[in-house]
mmCIF file of the N, C-alpha and C atoms, coordinates in Angstrom:
data_MODEL
# 
_entry.id   MODEL 
# 
loop_
_atom_site.group_PDB 
_atom_site.id 
_atom_site.type_symbol 
_atom_site.label_atom_id 
_atom_site.label_alt_id 
_atom_site.label_comp_id 
_atom_site.label_asym_id 
_atom_site.label_entity_id 
_atom_site.label_seq_id 
_atom_site.pdbx_PDB_ins_code 
_atom_site.Cartn_x 
_atom_site.Cartn_y 
_atom_site.Cartn_z 
_atom_site.occupancy 
_atom_site.B_iso_or_equiv 
_atom_site.pdbx_formal_charge 
_atom_site.auth_seq_id 
_atom_site.auth_comp_id 
_atom_site.auth_asym_id 
_atom_site.auth_atom_id 
_atom_site.pdbx_PDB_model_num 
ATOM 1   N N  . UNK A 1 1  ? 0.845   -1.173 0.000  1.00 0.00 ? 1  UNK A N  1 
ATOM 2   C CA . UNK A 1 1  ? 0.000   0.000  0.000  1.00 0.00 ? 1  UNK A CA 1 
ATOM 3   C C  . UNK A 1 1  ? 0.891   1.237  0.000  1.00 0.00 ? 1  UNK A C  1 
ATOM 4   N N  . UNK A 1 2  ? 0.546   2.218  -0.796 1.00 0.00 ? 2  UNK A N  1 
ATOM 5   C CA . UNK A 1 2  ? 1.299   3.464  -0.883 1.00 0.00 ? 2  UNK A CA 1 
ATOM 6   C C  . UNK A 1 2  ? 0.616   4.525  -0.046 1.00 0.00 ? 2  UNK A C  1 
ATOM 7   N N  . UNK A 1 3  ? 1.414   5.226  0.746  1.00 0.00 ? 3  UNK A N  1 
ATOM 8   C CA . UNK A 1 3  ? 0.879   6.337  1.531  1.00 0.00 ? 3  UNK A CA 1 
ATOM 9   C C  . UNK A 1 3  ? 1.008   7.602  0.717  1.00 0.00 ? 3  UNK A C  1 
ATOM 10  N N  . UNK A 1 4  ? -0.064  8.367  0.617  1.00 0.00 ? 4  UNK A N  1 
ATOM 11  C CA . UNK A 1 4  ? -0.043  9.598  -0.144 1.00 0.00 ? 4  UNK A CA 1 
ATOM 12  C C  . UNK A 1 4  ? 0.370   10.758 0.737  1.00 0.00 ? 4  UNK A C  1 
ATOM 13  N N  . UNK A 1 5  ? 1.152   11.630 0.187  1.00 0.00 ? 5  UNK A N  1 
ATOM 14  C CA . UNK A 1 5  ? 1.525   12.865 0.859  1.00 0.00 ? 5  UNK A CA 1 
ATOM 15  C C  . UNK A 1 5  ? 0.846   14.004 0.117  1.00 0.00 ? 5  UNK A C  1 
ATOM 16  N N  . UNK A 1 6  ? 0.759   15.190 0.734  1.00 0.00 ? 6  UNK A N  1 
ATOM 17  C CA . UNK A 1 6  ? 0.146   16.315 0.017  1.00 0.00 ? 6  UNK A CA 1 
ATOM 18  C C  . UNK A 1 6  ? 0.802   16.576 -1.336 1.00 0.00 ? 6  UNK A C  1 
ATOM 19  N N  . UNK A 1 7  ? 2.112   16.422 -1.449 1.00 0.00 ? 7  UNK A N  1 
ATOM 20  C CA . UNK A 1 7  ? 2.770   16.662 -2.726 1.00 0.00 ? 7  UNK A CA 1 
ATOM 21  C C  . UNK A 1 7  ? 2.415   15.587 -3.742 1.00 0.00 ? 7  UNK A C  1 
ATOM 22  N N  . UNK A 1 8  ? 2.092   14.398 -3.277 1.00 0.00 ? 8  UNK A N  1 
ATOM 23  C CA . UNK A 1 8  ? 1.700   13.336 -4.202 1.00 0.00 ? 8  UNK A CA 1 
ATOM 24  C C  . UNK A 1 8  ? 0.341   13.622 -4.829 1.00 0.00 ? 8  UNK A C  1 
ATOM 25  N N  . UNK A 1 9  ? -0.486  14.380 -4.133 1.00 0.00 ? 9  UNK A N  1 
ATOM 26  C CA . UNK A 1 9  ? -1.819  14.702 -4.643 1.00 0.00 ? 9  UNK A CA 1 
ATOM 27  C C  . UNK A 1 9  ? -1.824  15.952 -5.503 1.00 0.00 ? 9  UNK A C  1 
ATOM 28  N N  . UNK A 1 10 ? -0.741  16.675 -5.544 1.00 0.00 ? 10 UNK A N  1 
ATOM 29  C CA . UNK A 1 10 ? -0.667  17.887 -6.344 1.00 0.00 ? 10 UNK A CA 1 
ATOM 30  C C  . UNK A 1 10 ? -0.457  19.102 -5.465 1.00 0.00 ? 10 UNK A C  1 
ATOM 31  N N  . UNK A 1 11 ? -0.451  20.275 -6.075 1.00 0.00 ? 11 UNK A N  1 
ATOM 32  C CA . UNK A 1 11 ? -0.239  21.514 -5.321 1.00 0.00 ? 11 UNK A CA 1 
ATOM 33  C C  . UNK A 1 11 ? -1.299  21.705 -4.231 1.00 0.00 ? 11 UNK A C  1 
ATOM 34  N N  . UNK A 1 12 ? -0.930  22.410 -3.196 1.00 0.00 ? 12 UNK A N  1 
ATOM 35  C CA . UNK A 1 12 ? -1.786  22.604 -2.024 1.00 0.00 ? 12 UNK A CA 1 
ATOM 36  C C  . UNK A 1 12 ? -3.198  23.075 -2.356 1.00 0.00 ? 12 UNK A C  1 
ATOM 37  N N  . UNK A 1 13 ? -3.401  24.070 -3.239 1.00 0.00 ? 13 UNK A N  1 
ATOM 38  C CA . UNK A 1 13 ? -4.787  24.492 -3.500 1.00 0.00 ? 13 UNK A CA 1 
ATOM 39  C C  . UNK A 1 13 ? -5.669  23.354 -4.018 1.00 0.00 ? 13 UNK A C  1 
ATOM 40  N N  . UNK A 1 14 ? -5.116  22.510 -4.883 1.00 0.00 ? 14 UNK A N  1 
ATOM 41  C CA . UNK A 1 14 ? -5.905  21.395 -5.404 1.00 0.00 ? 14 UNK A CA 1 
ATOM 42  C C  . UNK A 1 14 ? -6.214  20.389 -4.296 1.00 0.00 ? 14 UNK A C  1 
ATOM 43  N N  . UNK A 1 15 ? -5.242  20.150 -3.416 1.00 0.00 ? 15 UNK A N  1 
ATOM 44  C CA . UNK A 1 15 ? -5.471  19.235 -2.294 1.00 0.00 ? 15 UNK A CA 1 
ATOM 45  C C  . UNK A 1 15 ? -6.564  19.761 -1.392 1.00 0.00 ? 15 UNK A C  1 
ATOM 46  N N  . UNK A 1 16 ? -6.484  21.015 -1.058 1.00 0.00 ? 16 UNK A N  1 
ATOM 47  C CA . UNK A 1 16 ? -7.476  21.596 -0.157 1.00 0.00 ? 16 UNK A CA 1 
ATOM 48  C C  . UNK A 1 16 ? -8.866  21.567 -0.763 1.00 0.00 ? 16 UNK A C  1 
ATOM 49  N N  . UNK A 1 17 ? -8.965  21.841 -2.055 1.00 0.00 ? 17 UNK A N  1 
ATOM 50  C CA . UNK A 1 17 ? -10.278 21.796 -2.718 1.00 0.00 ? 17 UNK A CA 1 
ATOM 51  C C  . UNK A 1 17 ? -10.840 20.379 -2.658 1.00 0.00 ? 17 UNK A C  1 
ATOM 52  N N  . UNK A 1 18 ? -9.988  19.383 -2.900 1.00 0.00 ? 18 UNK A N  1 
ATOM 53  C CA . UNK A 1 18 ? -10.413 17.984 -2.827 1.00 0.00 ? 18 UNK A CA 1 
ATOM 54  C C  . UNK A 1 18 ? -10.893 17.642 -1.425 1.00 0.00 ? 18 UNK A C  1 
ATOM 55  N N  . UNK A 1 19 ? -10.125 18.030 -0.423 1.00 0.00 ? 19 UNK A N  1 
ATOM 56  C CA . UNK A 1 19 ? -10.484 17.750 0.975  1.00 0.00 ? 19 UNK A CA 1 
ATOM 57  C C  . UNK A 1 19 ? -11.791 18.426 1.349  1.00 0.00 ? 19 UNK A C  1 
ATOM 58  N N  . UNK A 1 20 ? -11.971 19.680 0.947  1.00 0.00 ? 20 UNK A N  1 
ATOM 59  C CA . UNK A 1 20 ? -13.187 20.412 1.296  1.00 0.00 ? 20 UNK A CA 1 
ATOM 60  C C  . UNK A 1 20 ? -14.442 19.788 0.683  1.00 0.00 ? 20 UNK A C  1 
ATOM 61  N N  . UNK A 1 21 ? -14.293 19.091 -0.421 1.00 0.00 ? 21 UNK A N  1 
ATOM 62  C CA . UNK A 1 21 ? -15.439 18.459 -1.071 1.00 0.00 ? 21 UNK A CA 1 
ATOM 63  C C  . UNK A 1 21 ? -15.819 17.126 -0.439 1.00 0.00 ? 21 UNK A C  1 
ATOM 64  N N  . UNK A 1 22 ? -14.966 16.564 0.397  1.00 0.00 ? 22 UNK A N  1 
ATOM 65  C CA . UNK A 1 22 ? -15.261 15.280 1.035  1.00 0.00 ? 22 UNK A CA 1 
ATOM 66  C C  . UNK A 1 22 ? -16.411 15.443 2.039  1.00 0.00 ? 22 UNK A C  1 
ATOM 67  N N  . UNK A 1 23 ? -17.366 14.525 2.039  1.00 0.00 ? 23 UNK A N  1 
ATOM 68  C CA . UNK A 1 23 ? -18.519 14.638 2.933  1.00 0.00 ? 23 UNK A CA 1 
ATOM 69  C C  . UNK A 1 23 ? -18.228 14.085 4.334  1.00 0.00 ? 23 UNK A C  1 
ATOM 70  N N  . UNK A 1 24 ? -17.128 14.524 4.915  1.00 0.00 ? 24 UNK A N  1 
ATOM 71  C CA . UNK A 1 24 ? -16.723 14.076 6.246  1.00 0.00 ? 24 UNK A CA 1 
ATOM 72  C C  . UNK A 1 24 ? -16.228 15.267 7.042  1.00 0.00 ? 24 UNK A C  1 
ATOM 73  N N  . UNK A 1 25 ? -16.013 15.056 8.327  1.00 0.00 ? 25 UNK A N  1 
ATOM 74  C CA . UNK A 1 25 ? -15.454 16.089 9.199  1.00 0.00 ? 25 UNK A CA 1 
ATOM 75  C C  . UNK A 1 25 ? -14.019 15.679 9.522  1.00 0.00 ? 25 UNK A C  1 
ATOM 76  N N  . UNK A 1 26 ? -13.057 16.566 9.213  1.00 0.00 ? 26 UNK A N  1 
ATOM 77  C CA . UNK A 1 26 ? -11.670 16.215 9.480  1.00 0.00 ? 26 UNK A CA 1 
ATOM 78  C C  . UNK A 1 26 ? -10.808 17.446 9.674  1.00 0.00 ? 26 UNK A C  1 
ATOM 79  N N  . UNK A 1 27 ? -9.602  17.181 10.130 1.00 0.00 ? 27 UNK A N  1 
ATOM 80  C CA . UNK A 1 27 ? -8.554  18.193 10.208 1.00 0.00 ? 27 UNK A CA 1 
ATOM 81  C C  . UNK A 1 27 ? -7.242  17.459 9.994  1.00 0.00 ? 27 UNK A C  1 
ATOM 82  N N  . UNK A 1 28 ? -6.205  18.204 9.712  1.00 0.00 ? 28 UNK A N  1 
ATOM 83  C CA . UNK A 1 28 ? -4.881  17.605 9.618  1.00 0.00 ? 28 UNK A CA 1 
ATOM 84  C C  . UNK A 1 28 ? -3.978  18.314 10.614 1.00 0.00 ? 28 UNK A C  1 
ATOM 85  N N  . UNK A 1 29 ? -2.965  17.604 11.059 1.00 0.00 ? 29 UNK A N  1 
ATOM 86  C CA . UNK A 1 29 ? -2.030  18.150 12.037 1.00 0.00 ? 29 UNK A CA 1 
ATOM 87  C C  . UNK A 1 29 ? -0.624  17.707 11.685 1.00 0.00 ? 29 UNK A C  1 
ATOM 88  N N  . UNK A 1 30 ? 0.349   18.466 12.181 1.00 0.00 ? 30 UNK A N  1 
ATOM 89  C CA . UNK A 1 30 ? 1.743   18.074 11.957 1.00 0.00 ? 30 UNK A CA 1 
ATOM 90  C C  . UNK A 1 30 ? 2.161   17.051 13.007 1.00 0.00 ? 30 UNK A C  1 
ATOM 91  N N  . UNK A 1 31 ? 3.424   16.685 13.016 1.00 0.00 ? 31 UNK A N  1 
ATOM 92  C CA . UNK A 1 31 ? 3.926   15.640 13.915 1.00 0.00 ? 31 UNK A CA 1 
ATOM 93  C C  . UNK A 1 31 ? 3.852   16.025 15.386 1.00 0.00 ? 31 UNK A C  1 
ATOM 94  N N  . UNK A 1 32 ? 3.682   17.312 15.681 1.00 0.00 ? 32 UNK A N  1 
ATOM 95  C CA . UNK A 1 32 ? 3.571   17.749 17.070 1.00 0.00 ? 32 UNK A CA 1 
ATOM 96  C C  . UNK A 1 32 ? 2.119   17.866 17.523 1.00 0.00 ? 32 UNK A C  1 
ATOM 97  N N  . UNK A 1 33 ? 1.184   17.641 16.611 1.00 0.00 ? 33 UNK A N  1 
ATOM 98  C CA . UNK A 1 33 ? -0.227  17.759 16.941 1.00 0.00 ? 33 UNK A CA 1 
ATOM 99  C C  . UNK A 1 33 ? -0.820  19.121 16.618 1.00 0.00 ? 33 UNK A C  1 
ATOM 100 N N  . UNK A 1 34 ? 0.002   20.052 16.136 1.00 0.00 ? 34 UNK A N  1 
ATOM 101 C CA . UNK A 1 34 ? -0.478  21.381 15.779 1.00 0.00 ? 34 UNK A CA 1 
ATOM 102 C C  . UNK A 1 34 ? -1.280  21.305 14.486 1.00 0.00 ? 34 UNK A C  1 
ATOM 103 N N  . UNK A 1 35 ? -2.459  21.906 14.491 1.00 0.00 ? 35 UNK A N  1 
ATOM 104 C CA . UNK A 1 35 ? -3.324  21.854 13.314 1.00 0.00 ? 35 UNK A CA 1 
ATOM 105 C C  . UNK A 1 35 ? -2.672  22.540 12.131 1.00 0.00 ? 35 UNK A C  1 
ATOM 106 N N  . UNK A 1 36 ? -2.780  21.920 10.962 1.00 0.00 ? 36 UNK A N  1 
ATOM 107 C CA . UNK A 1 36 ? -2.289  22.525 9.738  1.00 0.00 ? 36 UNK A CA 1 
ATOM 108 C C  . UNK A 1 36 ? -3.429  22.827 8.770  1.00 0.00 ? 36 UNK A C  1 
ATOM 109 N N  . UNK A 1 37 ? -4.561  22.187 8.963  1.00 0.00 ? 37 UNK A N  1 
ATOM 110 C CA . UNK A 1 37 ? -5.745  22.454 8.136  1.00 0.00 ? 37 UNK A CA 1 
ATOM 111 C C  . UNK A 1 37 ? -6.980  22.018 8.912  1.00 0.00 ? 37 UNK A C  1 
ATOM 112 N N  . UNK A 1 38 ? -8.028  22.807 8.802  1.00 0.00 ? 38 UNK A N  1 
ATOM 113 C CA . UNK A 1 38 ? -9.303  22.471 9.433  1.00 0.00 ? 38 UNK A CA 1 
ATOM 114 C C  . UNK A 1 38 ? -10.366 22.447 8.347  1.00 0.00 ? 38 UNK A C  1 
ATOM 115 N N  . UNK A 1 39 ? -11.083 21.358 8.264  1.00 0.00 ? 39 UNK A N  1 
ATOM 116 C CA . UNK A 1 39 ? -12.138 21.158 7.278  1.00 0.00 ? 39 UNK A CA 1 
ATOM 117 C C  . UNK A 1 39 ? -13.317 22.080 7.605  1.00 0.00 ? 39 UNK A C  1 
ATOM 118 N N  . UNK A 1 40 ? -13.914 22.677 6.595  1.00 0.00 ? 40 UNK A N  1 
ATOM 119 C CA . UNK A 1 40 ? -15.034 23.603 6.798  1.00 0.00 ? 40 UNK A CA 1 
ATOM 120 C C  . UNK A 1 40 ? -16.195 22.935 7.531  1.00 0.00 ? 40 UNK A C  1 
ATOM 121 N N  . UNK A 1 41 ? -16.445 21.666 7.278  1.00 0.00 ? 41 UNK A N  1 
ATOM 122 C CA . UNK A 1 41 ? -17.552 20.983 7.969  1.00 0.00 ? 41 UNK A CA 1 
ATOM 123 C C  . UNK A 1 41 ? -17.284 20.877 9.475  1.00 0.00 ? 41 UNK A C  1 
ATOM 124 N N  . UNK A 1 42 ? -16.021 20.729 9.880  1.00 0.00 ? 42 UNK A N  1 
ATOM 125 C CA . UNK A 1 42 ? -15.675 20.723 11.305 1.00 0.00 ? 42 UNK A CA 1 
ATOM 126 C C  . UNK A 1 42 ? -16.044 22.067 11.923 1.00 0.00 ? 42 UNK A C  1 
ATOM 127 N N  . UNK A 1 43 ? -15.715 23.139 11.241 1.00 0.00 ? 43 UNK A N  1 
ATOM 128 C CA . UNK A 1 43 ? -16.018 24.484 11.734 1.00 0.00 ? 43 UNK A CA 1 
ATOM 129 C C  . UNK A 1 43 ? -17.520 24.678 11.845 1.00 0.00 ? 43 UNK A C  1 
ATOM 130 N N  . UNK A 1 44 ? -18.259 24.282 10.829 1.00 0.00 ? 44 UNK A N  1 
ATOM 131 C CA . UNK A 1 44 ? -19.715 24.420 10.847 1.00 0.00 ? 44 UNK A CA 1 
ATOM 132 C C  . UNK A 1 44 ? -20.348 23.594 11.966 1.00 0.00 ? 44 UNK A C  1 
ATOM 133 N N  . UNK A 1 45 ? -19.861 22.383 12.183 1.00 0.00 ? 45 UNK A N  1 
ATOM 134 C CA . UNK A 1 45 ? -20.441 21.474 13.177 1.00 0.00 ? 45 UNK A CA 1 
ATOM 135 C C  . UNK A 1 45 ? -20.110 21.889 14.603 1.00 0.00 ? 45 UNK A C  1 
ATOM 136 N N  . UNK A 1 46 ? -18.856 22.286 14.839 1.00 0.00 ? 46 UNK A N  1 
ATOM 137 C CA . UNK A 1 46 ? -18.414 22.549 16.204 1.00 0.00 ? 46 UNK A CA 1 
ATOM 138 C C  . UNK A 1 46 ? -18.319 24.026 16.553 1.00 0.00 ? 46 UNK A C  1 
ATOM 139 N N  . UNK A 1 47 ? -18.150 24.867 15.543 1.00 0.00 ? 47 UNK A N  1 
ATOM 140 C CA . UNK A 1 47 ? -17.896 26.274 15.801 1.00 0.00 ? 47 UNK A CA 1 
ATOM 141 C C  . UNK A 1 47 ? -16.455 26.537 16.200 1.00 0.00 ? 47 UNK A C  1 
ATOM 142 N N  . UNK A 1 48 ? -15.628 25.481 16.242 1.00 0.00 ? 48 UNK A N  1 
ATOM 143 C CA . UNK A 1 48 ? -14.219 25.587 16.610 1.00 0.00 ? 48 UNK A CA 1 
ATOM 144 C C  . UNK A 1 48 ? -13.421 25.749 15.322 1.00 0.00 ? 48 UNK A C  1 
ATOM 145 N N  . UNK A 1 49 ? -12.685 26.824 15.220 1.00 0.00 ? 49 UNK A N  1 
ATOM 146 C CA . UNK A 1 49 ? -11.926 27.097 14.003 1.00 0.00 ? 49 UNK A CA 1 
ATOM 147 C C  . UNK A 1 49 ? -10.614 26.341 13.986 1.00 0.00 ? 49 UNK A C  1 
ATOM 148 N N  . UNK A 1 50 ? -10.046 26.029 15.146 1.00 0.00 ? 50 UNK A N  1 
ATOM 149 C CA . UNK A 1 50 ? -8.802  25.286 15.178 1.00 0.00 ? 50 UNK A CA 1 
ATOM 150 C C  . UNK A 1 50 ? -7.589  26.162 15.331 1.00 0.00 ? 50 UNK A C  1 
ATOM 151 N N  . UNK A 1 51 ? -7.803  27.423 15.565 1.00 0.00 ? 51 UNK A N  1 
ATOM 152 C CA . UNK A 1 51 ? -6.681  28.333 15.758 1.00 0.00 ? 51 UNK A CA 1 
ATOM 153 C C  . UNK A 1 51 ? -6.372  28.471 17.242 1.00 0.00 ? 51 UNK A C  1 
ATOM 154 N N  . UNK A 1 52 ? -6.427  27.367 17.940 1.00 0.00 ? 52 UNK A N  1 
ATOM 155 C CA . UNK A 1 52 ? -6.157  27.372 19.363 1.00 0.00 ? 52 UNK A CA 1 
ATOM 156 C C  . UNK A 1 52 ? -4.808  26.740 19.625 1.00 0.00 ? 52 UNK A C  1 
ATOM 157 N N  . UNK A 1 53 ? -4.261  26.998 20.789 1.00 0.00 ? 53 UNK A N  1 
ATOM 158 C CA . UNK A 1 53 ? -2.978  26.412 21.157 1.00 0.00 ? 53 UNK A CA 1 
ATOM 159 C C  . UNK A 1 53 ? -3.200  24.957 21.548 1.00 0.00 ? 53 UNK A C  1 
ATOM 160 N N  . UNK A 1 54 ? -2.266  24.117 21.243 1.00 0.00 ? 54 UNK A N  1 
ATOM 161 C CA . UNK A 1 54 ? -2.387  22.701 21.586 1.00 0.00 ? 54 UNK A CA 1 
ATOM 162 C C  . UNK A 1 54 ? -3.113  21.950 20.495 1.00 0.00 ? 54 UNK A C  1 
ATOM 163 N N  . UNK A 1 55 ? -3.892  20.973 20.883 1.00 0.00 ? 55 UNK A N  1 
ATOM 164 C CA . UNK A 1 55 ? -4.568  20.165 19.885 1.00 0.00 ? 55 UNK A CA 1 
ATOM 165 C C  . UNK A 1 55 ? -5.664  20.951 19.192 1.00 0.00 ? 55 UNK A C  1 
ATOM 166 N N  . UNK A 1 56 ? -6.446  21.705 19.936 1.00 0.00 ? 56 UNK A N  1 
ATOM 167 C CA . UNK A 1 56 ? -7.439  22.571 19.324 1.00 0.00 ? 56 UNK A CA 1 
ATOM 168 C C  . UNK A 1 56 ? -8.812  21.977 19.145 1.00 0.00 ? 56 UNK A C  1 
ATOM 169 N N  . UNK A 1 57 ? -8.976  20.685 19.342 1.00 0.00 ? 57 UNK A N  1 
ATOM 170 C CA . UNK A 1 57 ? -10.278 20.091 19.084 1.00 0.00 ? 57 UNK A CA 1 
ATOM 171 C C  . UNK A 1 57 ? -11.085 19.791 20.339 1.00 0.00 ? 57 UNK A C  1 
ATOM 172 N N  . UNK A 1 58 ? -10.512 20.017 21.505 1.00 0.00 ? 58 UNK A N  1 
ATOM 173 C CA . UNK A 1 58 ? -11.176 19.632 22.747 1.00 0.00 ? 58 UNK A CA 1 
ATOM 174 C C  . UNK A 1 58 ? -12.551 20.285 22.903 1.00 0.00 ? 58 UNK A C  1 
ATOM 175 N N  . UNK A 1 59 ? -12.674 21.526 22.469 1.00 0.00 ? 59 UNK A N  1 
ATOM 176 C CA . UNK A 1 59 ? -13.949 22.232 22.617 1.00 0.00 ? 59 UNK A CA 1 
ATOM 177 C C  . UNK A 1 59 ? -15.061 21.595 21.796 1.00 0.00 ? 59 UNK A C  1 
ATOM 178 N N  . UNK A 1 60 ? -14.719 20.864 20.746 1.00 0.00 ? 60 UNK A N  1 
ATOM 179 C CA . UNK A 1 60 ? -15.719 20.219 19.905 1.00 0.00 ? 60 UNK A CA 1 
ATOM 180 C C  . UNK A 1 60 ? -16.130 18.848 20.376 1.00 0.00 ? 60 UNK A C  1 
ATOM 181 N N  . UNK A 1 61 ? -15.520 18.360 21.459 1.00 0.00 ? 61 UNK A N  1 
ATOM 182 C CA . UNK A 1 61 ? -15.810 17.024 21.968 1.00 0.00 ? 61 UNK A CA 1 
ATOM 183 C C  . UNK A 1 61 ? -16.796 17.056 23.128 1.00 0.00 ? 61 UNK A C  1 
ATOM 184 N N  . UNK A 1 62 ? -17.496 15.952 23.298 1.00 0.00 ? 62 UNK A N  1 
ATOM 185 C CA . UNK A 1 62 ? -18.330 15.781 24.486 1.00 0.00 ? 62 UNK A CA 1 
ATOM 186 C C  . UNK A 1 62 ? -17.377 15.710 25.681 1.00 0.00 ? 62 UNK A C  1 
ATOM 187 N N  . UNK A 1 63 ? -17.724 16.311 26.814 1.00 0.00 ? 63 UNK A N  1 
ATOM 188 C CA . UNK A 1 63 ? -16.829 16.322 27.973 1.00 0.00 ? 63 UNK A CA 1 
ATOM 189 C C  . UNK A 1 63 ? -16.293 14.946 28.374 1.00 0.00 ? 63 UNK A C  1 
ATOM 190 N N  . UNK A 1 64 ? -17.105 13.902 28.252 1.00 0.00 ? 64 UNK A N  1 
ATOM 191 C CA . UNK A 1 64 ? -16.653 12.559 28.624 1.00 0.00 ? 64 UNK A CA 1 
ATOM 192 C C  . UNK A 1 64 ? -15.648 11.984 27.634 1.00 0.00 ? 64 UNK A C  1 
ATOM 193 N N  . UNK A 1 65 ? -15.575 12.573 26.443 1.00 0.00 ? 65 UNK A N  1 
ATOM 194 C CA . UNK A 1 65 ? -14.659 12.066 25.417 1.00 0.00 ? 65 UNK A CA 1 
ATOM 195 C C  . UNK A 1 65 ? -13.306 12.773 25.413 1.00 0.00 ? 65 UNK A C  1 
ATOM 196 N N  . UNK A 1 66 ? -13.186 13.879 26.129 1.00 0.00 ? 66 UNK A N  1 
ATOM 197 C CA . UNK A 1 66 ? -11.946 14.662 26.072 1.00 0.00 ? 66 UNK A CA 1 
ATOM 198 C C  . UNK A 1 66 ? -10.744 13.859 26.569 1.00 0.00 ? 66 UNK A C  1 
ATOM 199 N N  . UNK A 1 67 ? -10.796 13.308 27.774 1.00 0.00 ? 67 UNK A N  1 
ATOM 200 C CA . UNK A 1 67 ? -9.643  12.603 28.344 1.00 0.00 ? 67 UNK A CA 1 
ATOM 201 C C  . UNK A 1 67 ? -9.213  11.403 27.498 1.00 0.00 ? 67 UNK A C  1 
ATOM 202 N N  . UNK A 1 68 ? -10.128 10.501 27.109 1.00 0.00 ? 68 UNK A N  1 
ATOM 203 C CA . UNK A 1 68 ? -9.667  9.365  26.307 1.00 0.00 ? 68 UNK A CA 1 
ATOM 204 C C  . UNK A 1 68 ? -9.164  9.780  24.923 1.00 0.00 ? 68 UNK A C  1 
ATOM 205 N N  . UNK A 1 69 ? -9.757  10.795 24.344 1.00 0.00 ? 69 UNK A N  1 
ATOM 206 C CA . UNK A 1 69 ? -9.306  11.263 23.030 1.00 0.00 ? 69 UNK A CA 1 
ATOM 207 C C  . UNK A 1 69 ? -7.921  11.874 23.126 1.00 0.00 ? 69 UNK A C  1 
ATOM 208 N N  . UNK A 1 70 ? -7.684  12.690 24.145 1.00 0.00 ? 70 UNK A N  1 
ATOM 209 C CA . UNK A 1 70 ? -6.362  13.285 24.338 1.00 0.00 ? 70 UNK A CA 1 
ATOM 210 C C  . UNK A 1 70 ? -5.309  12.220 24.612 1.00 0.00 ? 70 UNK A C  1 
ATOM 211 N N  . UNK A 1 71 ? -5.682  11.172 25.331 1.00 0.00 ? 71 UNK A N  1 
ATOM 212 C CA . UNK A 1 71 ? -4.731  10.090 25.602 1.00 0.00 ? 71 UNK A CA 1 
ATOM 213 C C  . UNK A 1 71 ? -4.313  9.403  24.303 1.00 0.00 ? 71 UNK A C  1 
ATOM 214 N N  . UNK A 1 72 ? -5.264  9.124  23.427 1.00 0.00 ? 72 UNK A N  1 
ATOM 215 C CA . UNK A 1 72 ? -4.960  8.490  22.144 1.00 0.00 ? 72 UNK A CA 1 
ATOM 216 C C  . UNK A 1 72 ? -4.131  9.431  21.274 1.00 0.00 ? 72 UNK A C  1 
ATOM 217 N N  . UNK A 1 73 ? -4.509  10.698 21.225 1.00 0.00 ? 73 UNK A N  1 
ATOM 218 C CA . UNK A 1 73 ? -3.772  11.677 20.421 1.00 0.00 ? 73 UNK A CA 1 
ATOM 219 C C  . UNK A 1 73 ? -2.335  11.827 20.920 1.00 0.00 ? 73 UNK A C  1 
ATOM 220 N N  . UNK A 1 74 ? -2.163  11.926 22.227 1.00 0.00 ? 74 UNK A N  1 
ATOM 221 C CA . UNK A 1 74 ? -0.830  12.073 22.801 1.00 0.00 ? 74 UNK A CA 1 
ATOM 222 C C  . UNK A 1 74 ? 0.038   10.857 22.505 1.00 0.00 ? 74 UNK A C  1 
ATOM 223 N N  . UNK A 1 75 ? -0.535  9.670  22.612 1.00 0.00 ? 75 UNK A N  1 
ATOM 224 C CA . UNK A 1 75 ? 0.214   8.437  22.317 1.00 0.00 ? 75 UNK A CA 1 
ATOM 225 C C  . UNK A 1 75 ? 0.577   8.376  20.822 1.00 0.00 ? 75 UNK A C  1 
ATOM 226 N N  . UNK A 1 76 ? -0.321  8.802  19.954 1.00 0.00 ? 76 UNK A N  1 
ATOM 227 C CA . UNK A 1 76 ? -0.036  8.805  18.521 1.00 0.00 ? 76 UNK A CA 1 
ATOM 228 C C  . UNK A 1 76 ? 1.120   9.744  18.190 1.00 0.00 ? 76 UNK A C  1 
ATOM 229 N N  . UNK A 1 77 ? 1.138   10.899 18.830 1.00 0.00 ? 77 UNK A N  1 
ATOM 230 C CA . UNK A 1 77 ? 2.225   11.850 18.603 1.00 0.00 ? 77 UNK A CA 1 
ATOM 231 C C  . UNK A 1 77 ? 3.532   11.301 19.170 1.00 0.00 ? 77 UNK A C  1 
ATOM 232 N N  . UNK A 1 78 ? 3.469   10.690 20.344 1.00 0.00 ? 78 UNK A N  1 
ATOM 233 C CA . UNK A 1 78 ? 4.666   10.158 20.986 1.00 0.00 ? 78 UNK A CA 1 
ATOM 234 C C  . UNK A 1 78 ? 5.298   9.051  20.169 1.00 0.00 ? 78 UNK A C  1 
ATOM 235 N N  . UNK A 1 79 ? 4.481   8.190  19.597 1.00 0.00 ? 79 UNK A N  1 
ATOM 236 C CA . UNK A 1 79 ? 4.998   7.027  18.873 1.00 0.00 ? 79 UNK A CA 1 
ATOM 237 C C  . UNK A 1 79 ? 5.166   7.253  17.376 1.00 0.00 ? 79 UNK A C  1 
ATOM 238 N N  . UNK A 1 80 ? 4.623   8.369  16.894 1.00 0.00 ? 80 UNK A N  1 
ATOM 239 C CA . UNK A 1 80 ? 4.781   8.694  15.475 1.00 0.00 ? 80 UNK A CA 1 
ATOM 240 C C  . UNK A 1 80 ? 3.882   7.862  14.631 1.00 0.00 ? 80 UNK A C  1 
# 
């Protein structure tokens, strides 16, 4: 299986247009967990733009989901 990178999909504007057309809610982050792109549907659904310090998605989660989600995210960043 081949992993696609943004450069494999073409220039950034074309990638972003493709991502924005997907009928899902998503964001992308760098290796430190800092957001690099926030999908418009995420913004519409949560009202969270993603320009926050840290992970940035906690405000969009149900309170009971914050701790387990952060644990998984932190482990993913730690292990790469």
